[in-house]
mmCIF file as gemmi writes it, N, C-alpha and C atoms, coordinates in Angstrom:
data_model
loop_
_atom_site.group_PDB
_atom_site.id
_atom_site.type_symbol
_atom_site.label_atom_id
_atom_site.label_alt_id
_atom_site.label_comp_id
_atom_site.label_asym_id
_atom_site.label_entity_id
_atom_site.label_seq_id
_atom_site.pdbx_PDB_ins_code
_atom_site.Cartn_x
_atom_site.Cartn_y
_atom_site.Cartn_z
_atom_site.occupancy
_atom_site.B_iso_or_equiv
_atom_site.pdbx_formal_charge
_atom_site.auth_seq_id
_atom_site.auth_asym_id
_atom_site.pdbx_PDB_model_num
ATOM 1 N N . UNK Axp A 1 ? -18.116 23.557 41.858 1 0 ? 1 A 1
ATOM 2 C CA . UNK Axp A 1 ? -17.828 24.976 41.694 1 0 ? 1 A 1
ATOM 3 C C . UNK Axp A 1 ? -19.122 25.707 41.347 1 0 ? 1 A 1
ATOM 4 N N . UNK Axp A 2 ? -19.221 26.92 41.797 1 0 ? 2 A 1
ATOM 5 C CA . UNK Axp A 2 ? -20.414 27.722 41.563 1 0 ? 2 A 1
ATOM 6 C C . UNK Axp A 2 ? -20.163 28.702 40.416 1 0 ? 2 A 1
ATOM 7 N N . UNK Axp A 3 ? -21.176 28.884 39.598 1 0 ? 3 A 1
ATOM 8 C CA . UNK Axp A 3 ? -21.055 29.857 38.509 1 0 ? 3 A 1
ATOM 9 C C . UNK Axp A 3 ? -21.102 31.272 39.089 1 0 ? 3 A 1
ATOM 10 N N . UNK Axp A 4 ? -20.71 32.239 38.283 1 0 ? 4 A 1
ATOM 11 C CA . UNK Axp A 4 ? -20.778 33.637 38.72 1 0 ? 4 A 1
ATOM 12 C C . UNK Axp A 4 ? -22.209 34.037 39.073 1 0 ? 4 A 1
ATOM 13 N N . UNK Axp A 5 ? -23.148 33.555 38.275 1 0 ? 5 A 1
ATOM 14 C CA . UNK Axp A 5 ? -24.556 33.874 38.531 1 0 ? 5 A 1
ATOM 15 C C . UNK Axp A 5 ? -25.016 33.293 39.866 1 0 ? 5 A 1
ATOM 16 N N . UNK Axp A 6 ? -24.605 32.061 40.153 1 0 ? 6 A 1
ATOM 17 C CA . UNK Axp A 6 ? -24.98 31.438 41.426 1 0 ? 6 A 1
ATOM 18 C C . UNK Axp A 6 ? -24.361 32.184 42.605 1 0 ? 6 A 1
ATOM 19 N N . UNK Axp A 7 ? -23.128 32.594 42.456 1 0 ? 7 A 1
ATOM 20 C CA . UNK Axp A 7 ? -22.468 33.354 43.512 1 0 ? 7 A 1
ATOM 21 C C . UNK Axp A 7 ? -23.182 34.677 43.75 1 0 ? 7 A 1
ATOM 22 N N . UNK Axp A 8 ? -23.495 35.369 42.667 1 0 ? 8 A 1
ATOM 23 C CA . UNK Axp A 8 ? -24.214 36.647 42.783 1 0 ? 8 A 1
ATOM 24 C C . UNK Axp A 8 ? -25.552 36.443 43.481 1 0 ? 8 A 1
ATOM 25 N N . UNK Axp A 9 ? -26.256 35.384 43.11 1 0 ? 9 A 1
ATOM 26 C CA . UNK Axp A 9 ? -27.561 35.114 43.706 1 0 ? 9 A 1
ATOM 27 C C . UNK Axp A 9 ? -27.449 34.791 45.196 1 0 ? 9 A 1
ATOM 28 N N . UNK Axp A 10 ? -26.422 34.053 45.586 1 0 ? 10 A 1
ATOM 29 C CA . UNK Axp A 10 ? -26.22 33.738 47.001 1 0 ? 10 A 1
ATOM 30 C C . UNK Axp A 10 ? -25.876 34.993 47.797 1 0 ? 10 A 1
ATOM 31 N N . UNK Axp A 11 ? -25.071 35.853 47.212 1 0 ? 11 A 1
ATOM 32 C CA . UNK Axp A 11 ? -24.743 37.115 47.884 1 0 ? 11 A 1
ATOM 33 C C . UNK Axp A 11 ? -26.006 37.955 48.038 1 0 ? 11 A 1
ATOM 34 N N . UNK Axp A 12 ? -26.872 37.942 47.036 1 0 ? 12 A 1
ATOM 35 C CA . UNK Axp A 12 ? -28.132 38.688 47.143 1 0 ? 12 A 1
ATOM 36 C C . UNK Axp A 12 ? -28.988 38.146 48.274 1 0 ? 12 A 1
ATOM 37 N N . UNK Axp A 13 ? -28.977 36.846 48.478 1 0 ? 13 A 1
ATOM 38 C CA . UNK Axp A 13 ? -29.722 36.253 49.603 1 0 ? 13 A 1
ATOM 39 C C . UNK Axp A 13 ? -29.169 36.753 50.937 1 0 ? 13 A 1
ATOM 40 N N . UNK Axp A 14 ? -27.855 36.85 51.036 1 0 ? 14 A 1
ATOM 41 C CA . UNK Axp A 14 ? -27.226 37.374 52.256 1 0 ? 14 A 1
ATOM 42 C C . UNK Axp A 14 ? -27.649 38.827 52.472 1 0 ? 14 A 1
ATOM 43 N N . UNK Axp A 15 ? -27.667 39.6 51.397 1 0 ? 15 A 1
ATOM 44 C CA . UNK Axp A 15 ? -28.089 40.998 51.472 1 0 ? 15 A 1
ATOM 45 C C . UNK Axp A 15 ? -29.531 41.083 51.965 1 0 ? 15 A 1
ATOM 46 N N . UNK Axp A 16 ? -30.408 40.297 51.367 1 0 ? 16 A 1
ATOM 47 C CA . UNK Axp A 16 ? -31.82 40.326 51.757 1 0 ? 16 A 1
ATOM 48 C C . UNK Axp A 16 ? -31.994 39.913 53.215 1 0 ? 16 A 1
ATOM 49 N N . UNK Axp A 17 ? -31.272 38.889 53.635 1 0 ? 17 A 1
ATOM 50 C CA . UNK Axp A 17 ? -31.351 38.406 55.004 1 0 ? 17 A 1
ATOM 51 C C . UNK Axp A 17 ? -30.859 39.472 55.984 1 0 ? 17 A 1
ATOM 52 N N . UNK Axp A 18 ? -29.762 40.132 55.644 1 0 ? 18 A 1
ATOM 53 C CA . UNK Axp A 18 ? -29.212 41.17 56.515 1 0 ? 18 A 1
ATOM 54 C C . UNK Axp A 18 ? -30.148 42.37 56.594 1 0 ? 18 A 1
ATOM 55 N N . UNK Axp A 19 ? -30.749 42.73 55.476 1 0 ? 19 A 1
ATOM 56 C CA . UNK Axp A 19 ? -31.736 43.824 55.5 1 0 ? 19 A 1
ATOM 57 C C . UNK Axp A 19 ? -32.896 43.48 56.42 1 0 ? 19 A 1
ATOM 58 N N . UNK Axp A 20 ? -33.34 42.229 56.352 1 0 ? 20 A 1
ATOM 59 C CA . UNK Axp A 20 ? -34.422 41.79 57.234 1 0 ? 20 A 1
ATOM 60 C C . UNK Axp A 20 ? -34.03 41.877 58.696 1 0 ? 20 A 1
ATOM 61 N N . UNK Axp A 21 ? -32.797 41.467 59.008 1 0 ? 21 A 1
ATOM 62 C CA . UNK Axp A 21 ? -32.31 41.546 60.386 1 0 ? 21 A 1
ATOM 63 C C . UNK Axp A 21 ? -32.281 43.001 60.852 1 0 ? 21 A 1
ATOM 64 N N . UNK Axp A 22 ? -31.744 43.866 60.013 1 0 ? 22 A 1
ATOM 65 C CA . UNK Axp A 22 ? -31.673 45.278 60.379 1 0 ? 22 A 1
ATOM 66 C C . UNK Axp A 22 ? -33.059 45.874 60.577 1 0 ? 22 A 1
ATOM 67 N N . UNK Axp A 23 ? -34.008 45.438 59.764 1 0 ? 23 A 1
ATOM 68 C CA . UNK Axp A 23 ? -35.376 45.92 59.9 1 0 ? 23 A 1
ATOM 69 C C . UNK Axp A 23 ? -35.993 45.457 61.218 1 0 ? 23 A 1
ATOM 70 N N . UNK Axp A 24 ? -35.683 44.233 61.606 1 0 ? 24 A 1
ATOM 71 C CA . UNK Axp A 24 ? -36.248 43.66 62.834 1 0 ? 24 A 1
ATOM 72 C C . UNK Axp A 24 ? -35.527 44.1 64.098 1 0 ? 24 A 1
ATOM 73 N N . UNK Axp A 25 ? -34.23 44.36 63.991 1 0 ? 25 A 1
ATOM 74 C CA . UNK Axp A 25 ? -33.425 44.6 65.187 1 0 ? 25 A 1
ATOM 75 C C . UNK Axp A 25 ? -32.673 45.926 65.178 1 0 ? 25 A 1
ATOM 76 N N . UNK Axp A 26 ? -32.807 46.696 64.111 1 0 ? 26 A 1
ATOM 77 C CA . UNK Axp A 26 ? -32.074 47.954 64.003 1 0 ? 26 A 1
ATOM 78 C C . UNK Axp A 26 ? -32.836 49.121 64.611 1 0 ? 26 A 1
ATOM 79 N N . UNK Axp A 27 ? -32.455 50.305 64.208 1 0 ? 27 A 1
ATOM 80 C CA . UNK Axp A 27 ? -33.074 51.53 64.706 1 0 ? 27 A 1
ATOM 81 C C . UNK Axp A 27 ? -34.576 51.502 64.45 1 0 ? 27 A 1
ATOM 82 N N . UNK Axp A 28 ? -35.331 51.946 65.419 1 0 ? 28 A 1
ATOM 83 C CA . UNK Axp A 28 ? -36.772 52.05 65.255 1 0 ? 28 A 1
ATOM 84 C C . UNK Axp A 28 ? -37.529 50.751 65.488 1 0 ? 28 A 1
ATOM 85 N N . UNK Axp A 29 ? -36.83 49.645 65.725 1 0 ? 29 A 1
ATOM 86 C CA . UNK Axp A 29 ? -37.53 48.39 65.989 1 0 ? 29 A 1
ATOM 87 C C . UNK Axp A 29 ? -37.963 48.34 67.449 1 0 ? 29 A 1
ATOM 88 N N . UNK Axp A 30 ? -38.854 47.42 67.739 1 0 ? 30 A 1
ATOM 89 C CA . UNK Axp A 30 ? -39.342 47.287 69.11 1 0 ? 30 A 1
ATOM 90 C C . UNK Axp A 30 ? -38.28 46.714 70.046 1 0 ? 30 A 1
ATOM 91 N N . UNK Axp A 31 ? -37.364 45.953 69.482 1 0 ? 31 A 1
ATOM 92 C CA . UNK Axp A 31 ? -36.303 45.356 70.318 1 0 ? 31 A 1
ATOM 93 C C . UNK Axp A 31 ? -34.94 45.537 69.656 1 0 ? 31 A 1
ATOM 94 N N . UNK Axp A 32 ? -34.448 46.786 69.61 1 0 ? 32 A 1
ATOM 95 C CA . UNK Axp A 32 ? -33.161 47.024 68.952 1 0 ? 32 A 1
ATOM 96 C C . UNK Axp A 32 ? -32.005 46.364 69.69 1 0 ? 32 A 1
ATOM 97 N N . UNK Axp A 33 ? -31.037 45.933 68.909 1 0 ? 33 A 1
ATOM 98 C CA . UNK Axp A 33 ? -29.817 45.348 69.467 1 0 ? 33 A 1
ATOM 99 C C . UNK Axp A 33 ? -28.844 46.474 69.77 1 0 ? 33 A 1
ATOM 100 N N . UNK Axp A 34 ? -27.748 46.161 70.46 1 0 ? 34 A 1
ATOM 101 C CA . UNK Axp A 34 ? -26.743 47.199 70.748 1 0 ? 34 A 1
ATOM 102 C C . UNK Axp A 34 ? -26.216 47.84 69.455 1 0 ? 34 A 1
ATOM 103 N N . UNK Axp A 35 ? -25.884 49.1 69.552 1 0 ? 35 A 1
ATOM 104 C CA . UNK Axp A 35 ? -25.456 49.862 68.376 1 0 ? 35 A 1
ATOM 105 C C . UNK Axp A 35 ? -24.268 49.224 67.675 1 0 ? 35 A 1
ATOM 106 N N . UNK Axp A 36 ? -23.31 48.681 68.422 1 0 ? 36 A 1
ATOM 107 C CA . UNK Axp A 36 ? -22.144 48.091 67.766 1 0 ? 36 A 1
ATOM 108 C C . UNK Axp A 36 ? -22.541 46.875 66.922 1 0 ? 36 A 1
ATOM 109 N N . UNK Axp A 37 ? -23.558 46.127 67.333 1 0 ? 37 A 1
ATOM 110 C CA . UNK Axp A 37 ? -24.042 45 66.529 1 0 ? 37 A 1
ATOM 111 C C . UNK Axp A 37 ? -24.72 45.501 65.247 1 0 ? 37 A 1
ATOM 112 N N . UNK Axp A 38 ? -25.49 46.549 65.369 1 0 ? 38 A 1
ATOM 113 C CA . UNK Axp A 38 ? -26.151 47.146 64.204 1 0 ? 38 A 1
ATOM 114 C C . UNK Axp A 38 ? -25.093 47.681 63.237 1 0 ? 38 A 1
ATOM 115 N N . UNK Axp A 39 ? -24.061 48.325 63.759 1 0 ? 39 A 1
ATOM 116 C CA . UNK Axp A 39 ? -22.986 48.859 62.92 1 0 ? 39 A 1
ATOM 117 C C . UNK Axp A 39 ? -22.26 47.748 62.163 1 0 ? 39 A 1
ATOM 118 N N . UNK Axp A 40 ? -22.009 46.634 62.845 1 0 ? 40 A 1
ATOM 119 C CA . UNK Axp A 40 ? -21.34 45.496 62.195 1 0 ? 40 A 1
ATOM 120 C C . UNK Axp A 40 ? -22.201 44.958 61.062 1 0 ? 40 A 1
ATOM 121 N N . UNK Axp A 41 ? -23.492 44.762 61.328 1 0 ? 41 A 1
ATOM 122 C CA . UNK Axp A 41 ? -24.392 44.243 60.288 1 0 ? 41 A 1
ATOM 123 C C . UNK Axp A 41 ? -24.471 45.211 59.107 1 0 ? 41 A 1
ATOM 124 N N . UNK Axp A 42 ? -24.519 46.505 59.384 1 0 ? 42 A 1
ATOM 125 C CA . UNK Axp A 42 ? -24.6 47.496 58.308 1 0 ? 42 A 1
ATOM 126 C C . UNK Axp A 42 ? -23.341 47.477 57.458 1 0 ? 42 A 1
ATOM 127 N N . UNK Axp A 43 ? -22.183 47.358 58.109 1 0 ? 43 A 1
ATOM 128 C CA . UNK Axp A 43 ? -20.922 47.299 57.358 1 0 ? 43 A 1
ATOM 129 C C . UNK Axp A 43 ? -20.886 46.055 56.475 1 0 ? 43 A 1
ATOM 130 N N . UNK Axp A 44 ? -21.293 44.921 57.025 1 0 ? 44 A 1
ATOM 131 C CA . UNK Axp A 44 ? -21.325 43.689 56.237 1 0 ? 44 A 1
ATOM 132 C C . UNK Axp A 44 ? -22.29 43.811 55.074 1 0 ? 44 A 1
ATOM 133 N N . UNK Axp A 45 ? -23.419 44.465 55.294 1 0 ? 45 A 1
ATOM 134 C CA . UNK Axp A 45 ? -24.371 44.697 54.211 1 0 ? 45 A 1
ATOM 135 C C . UNK Axp A 45 ? -23.721 45.535 53.109 1 0 ? 45 A 1
ATOM 136 N N . UNK Axp A 46 ? -23.029 46.582 53.489 1 0 ? 46 A 1
ATOM 137 C CA . UNK Axp A 46 ? -22.367 47.447 52.507 1 0 ? 46 A 1
ATOM 138 C C . UNK Axp A 46 ? -21.313 46.671 51.711 1 0 ? 46 A 1
ATOM 139 N N . UNK Axp A 47 ? -20.551 45.814 52.39 1 0 ? 47 A 1
ATOM 140 C CA . UNK Axp A 47 ? -19.534 45.007 51.712 1 0 ? 47 A 1
ATOM 141 C C . UNK Axp A 47 ? -20.195 44.027 50.746 1 0 ? 47 A 1
ATOM 142 N N . UNK Axp A 48 ? -21.269 43.382 51.18 1 0 ? 48 A 1
ATOM 143 C CA . UNK Axp A 48 ? -21.955 42.406 50.317 1 0 ? 48 A 1
ATOM 144 C C . UNK Axp A 48 ? -22.543 43.066 49.07 1 0 ? 48 A 1
ATOM 145 N N . UNK Axp A 49 ? -22.983 44.31 49.193 1 0 ? 49 A 1
ATOM 146 C CA . UNK Axp A 49 ? -23.478 45.035 48.021 1 0 ? 49 A 1
ATOM 147 C C . UNK Axp A 49 ? -22.359 45.235 47.004 1 0 ? 49 A 1
ATOM 148 N N . UNK Axp A 50 ? -21.157 45.549 47.485 1 0 ? 50 A 1
ATOM 149 C CA . UNK Axp A 50 ? -20.008 45.726 46.59 1 0 ? 50 A 1
ATOM 150 C C . UNK Axp A 50 ? -19.651 44.393 45.933 1 0 ? 50 A 1
ATOM 151 N N . UNK Axp A 51 ? -19.661 43.32 46.702 1 0 ? 51 A 1
ATOM 152 C CA . UNK Axp A 51 ? -19.361 41.992 46.166 1 0 ? 51 A 1
ATOM 153 C C . UNK Axp A 51 ? -20.385 41.621 45.088 1 0 ? 51 A 1
ATOM 154 N N . UNK Axp A 52 ? -21.669 41.849 45.373 1 0 ? 52 A 1
ATOM 155 C CA . UNK Axp A 52 ? -22.72 41.566 44.387 1 0 ? 52 A 1
ATOM 156 C C . UNK Axp A 52 ? -22.485 42.355 43.098 1 0 ? 52 A 1
ATOM 157 N N . UNK Axp A 53 ? -22.16 43.623 43.242 1 0 ? 53 A 1
ATOM 158 C CA . UNK Axp A 53 ? -21.918 44.456 42.066 1 0 ? 53 A 1
ATOM 159 C C . UNK Axp A 53 ? -20.682 43.986 41.296 1 0 ? 53 A 1
ATOM 160 N N . UNK Axp A 54 ? -19.668 43.515 42.021 1 0 ? 54 A 1
ATOM 161 C CA . UNK Axp A 54 ? -18.479 42.966 41.363 1 0 ? 54 A 1
ATOM 162 C C . UNK Axp A 54 ? -18.83 41.719 40.551 1 0 ? 54 A 1
ATOM 163 N N . UNK Axp A 55 ? -19.65 40.843 41.13 1 0 ? 55 A 1
ATOM 164 C CA . UNK Axp A 55 ? -20.078 39.654 40.386 1 0 ? 55 A 1
ATOM 165 C C . UNK Axp A 55 ? -20.904 40.047 39.162 1 0 ? 55 A 1
ATOM 166 N N . UNK Axp A 56 ? -21.792 41.017 39.318 1 0 ? 56 A 1
ATOM 167 C CA . UNK Axp A 56 ? -22.601 41.469 38.186 1 0 ? 56 A 1
ATOM 168 C C . UNK Axp A 56 ? -21.705 42.012 37.072 1 0 ? 56 A 1
ATOM 169 N N . UNK Axp A 57 ? -20.675 42.763 37.434 1 0 ? 57 A 1
ATOM 170 C CA . UNK Axp A 57 ? -19.751 43.299 36.425 1 0 ? 57 A 1
ATOM 171 C C . UNK Axp A 57 ? -18.979 42.17 35.744 1 0 ? 57 A 1
ATOM 172 N N . UNK Axp A 58 ? -18.577 41.165 36.521 1 0 ? 58 A 1
ATOM 173 C CA . UNK Axp A 58 ? -17.86 40.022 35.937 1 0 ? 58 A 1
ATOM 174 C C . UNK Axp A 58 ? -18.755 39.252 34.978 1 0 ? 58 A 1
ATOM 175 N N . UNK Axp A 59 ? -20.026 39.115 35.322 1 0 ? 59 A 1
ATOM 176 C CA . UNK Axp A 59 ? -20.989 38.444 34.439 1 0 ? 59 A 1
ATOM 177 C C . UNK Axp A 59 ? -21.121 39.219 33.142 1 0 ? 59 A 1
ATOM 178 N N . UNK Axp A 60 ? -21.245 40.535 33.246 1 0 ? 60 A 1
ATOM 179 C CA . UNK Axp A 60 ? -21.363 41.379 32.051 1 0 ? 60 A 1
ATOM 180 C C . UNK Axp A 60 ? -20.118 41.267 31.175 1 0 ? 60 A 1
ATOM 181 N N . UNK Axp A 61 ? -18.935 41.263 31.793 1 0 ? 61 A 1
ATOM 182 C CA . UNK Axp A 61 ? -17.698 41.134 31.014 1 0 ? 61 A 1
ATOM 183 C C . UNK Axp A 61 ? -17.642 39.764 30.319 1 0 ? 61 A 1
ATOM 184 N N . UNK Axp A 62 ? -18.037 38.75 31.039 1 0 ? 62 A 1
ATOM 185 C CA . UNK Axp A 62 ? -18.028 37.399 30.477 1 0 ? 62 A 1
ATOM 186 C C . UNK Axp A 62 ? -18.987 37.298 29.292 1 0 ? 62 A 1
ATOM 187 N N . UNK Axp A 63 ? -20.143 37.889 29.409 1 0 ? 63 A 1
ATOM 188 C CA . UNK Axp A 63 ? -21.124 37.882 28.312 1 0 ? 63 A 1
ATOM 189 C C . UNK Axp A 63 ? -20.615 38.687 27.116 1 0 ? 63 A 1
ATOM 190 N N . UNK Axp A 64 ? -19.91 39.775 27.4 1 0 ? 64 A 1
ATOM 191 C CA . UNK Axp A 64 ? -19.35 40.598 26.34 1 0 ? 64 A 1
ATOM 192 C C . UNK Axp A 64 ? -18.244 39.895 25.584 1 0 ? 64 A 1
ATOM 193 N N . UNK Axp A 65 ? -17.515 39.036 26.291 1 0 ? 65 A 1
ATOM 194 C CA . UNK Axp A 65 ? -16.404 38.31 25.669 1 0 ? 65 A 1
ATOM 195 C C . UNK Axp A 65 ? -16.887 37.097 24.884 1 0 ? 65 A 1
ATOM 196 N N . UNK Axp A 66 ? -18.102 36.675 25.164 1 0 ? 66 A 1
ATOM 197 C CA . UNK Axp A 66 ? -18.623 35.461 24.496 1 0 ? 66 A 1
ATOM 198 C C . UNK Axp A 66 ? -19.109 35.742 23.104 1 0 ? 66 A 1
């Protein structure tokens, strides 16, 4: 089982990786992908940010309860 901190850190890696993809293949890049692919990646990035923030809040609550 993974701790909350490990989960948050893994989600952050996904966020960083997706940002890199968008930077390389999104708007303004030399080889942009189709818009629907960029939109999907952006939506997933937005969802992962919410998940990361949820884990951070759970960590804070857990620390407060300790």
